[in-house]
C-alpha positions as CSV (number, residue, x, y, z in Angstrom):
1,M,-23.8,-18.7,21.3
2,S,-22.2,-15.8,23.3
3,V,-23.6,-12.3,22.6
4,K,-20.5,-11.7,21.3
5,N,-20.5,-14.4,18.4
6,T,-24.5,-13.2,18.2
7,I,-23.2,-9.5,17.2
8,L,-20.5,-10.7,15.3
9,D,-22.9,-13.3,13.0
10,V,-25.3,-10.5,12.7
11,M,-22.6,-7.8,11.5
12,K,-21.3,-10.0,9.1
13,K,-24.5,-11.3,7.7
14,E,-25.7,-7.5,7.0
15,G,-22.5,-6.3,5.7
16,T,-23.1,-2.6,6.8
17,P,-21.5,-1.2,9.6
18,L,-25.0,-1.0,12.2
19,N,-25.9,0.6,15.3
20,A,-26.4,-0.7,18.5
21,G,-30.3,0.0,17.8
22,R,-30.0,-2.0,14.7
23,I,-28.5,-5.1,16.0
24,T,-30.7,-5.3,19.3
25,E,-33.8,-5.3,16.3
26,I,-32.2,-8.3,14.2
27,S,-30.8,-10.3,16.7
28,G,-34.0,-9.6,19.5
29,L,-31.3,-9.4,22.4
30,D,-31.3,-6.6,25.1
31,R,-30.0,-4.0,24.8
32,K,-27.8,-3.5,27.5
33,E,-26.1,-6.7,26.7
34,V,-25.4,-5.3,23.1
35,D,-24.4,-2.3,24.8
36,K,-22.0,-4.3,27.1
37,A,-21.2,-6.6,24.4
38,L,-20.1,-3.9,22.0
39,K,-17.6,-2.1,24.5
40,A,-16.2,-5.7,24.9
41,L,-15.5,-6.1,21.5
42,K,-14.1,-2.7,20.7
43,D,-11.7,-3.4,23.6
44,E,-10.7,-6.9,22.0
45,E,-10.0,-4.9,19.1
46,L,-12.6,-7.2,17.0
47,I,-15.1,-4.4,15.4
48,V,-14.0,-0.8,14.4
49,S,-16.2,2.3,13.9
50,P,-16.3,3.9,10.1
51,K,-18.5,6.5,11.3
52,R,-19.7,7.7,15.0
53,C,-22.2,4.9,16.8
54,F,-21.9,2.7,13.9
55,W,-19.9,-0.6,14.0
56,E,-18.3,-3.3,12.0
57,P,-16.3,-6.6,12.3
58,K,-12.4,-5.8,11.5
59,K,-11.0,-6.8,8.3
């Protein structure tokens, strides 16, 4: 499973907006990988930010 898919799964399971640090804790992924994947997901418009530094899947 790719890093992006893992992050999306974590976000969907939690059901609340998450920051990169919390995603790192839950998924066990490296922080740099998470930051890179979040940027890619944002560019692909698959995630949105309801408040600064927190992300959730786009509905």
